[in-house]
C-alpha positions, 0 to 999 in steps of 0.5 A: 486543545484547539487543533484537530486530527484526522489520521488513520493507520491501517495494516491489511490485505488488498482485496483486489488489484489497484484500479487506476483512473488517469486525467488529461493533465498527467494526474491519476488516482488509484483505488483499492479495497483493504481488508482488516481483521479482528479475531476474538474468542466467543466466551459462551461458545469458546468459538474463534470469531473473525470479523473483516472490515473493508476500507476504500483506499485512494492514492494519487499520482506517483504513489498510485503508479507505484501501488499499481506496479507493485501491489497485488490482490492479497498483499499486506500493506501499511496505509497511513492517511486521513478520512474523507467522506464524499457525497454523490447521487445515485441513478435515482437521484438519492444522496449517497455517501462514501467514506474513503482513506486518502492515503498519504504514506504506505509501506509494502509488508509482503515480501516478494518471492525470490523466484520473481527476482532474477538469479545472480548467475543469470545476470551478466556482470560487465565490471565486477568489482575486485576485492582490492578495489573495495578495500581501497575505497575507505582510504579516500574518506577525509576523516 
């Protein structure tokens, strides 16, 4: 196989709120930590052990704004992206490396509470559809 693949798929929980950084030309970057857990039973002690791995997620532009608006600490999310390692220097001039997940797709997995949505009775309807109107619509189809 001559091609290569750099693909990451994660399902985890946000460790913090999405931190946004805006640029002059209307572009932005959102960053947040994502925790994934591995649970197993230690065969010697029969004790349940959970290991948590932290991932640095980077999302850009409109997707970052959507994440900032709808994701909160603790929310479960599916992230799809690619690995990218950045090199930078610390205050002492030492080379440092940071590996991030450059997010290209995501799906929110935490259902939002019904309490957060306005109740149907509290939202006034200006033109509620009549049952006759709903039944007449399928007759307009060309097939």
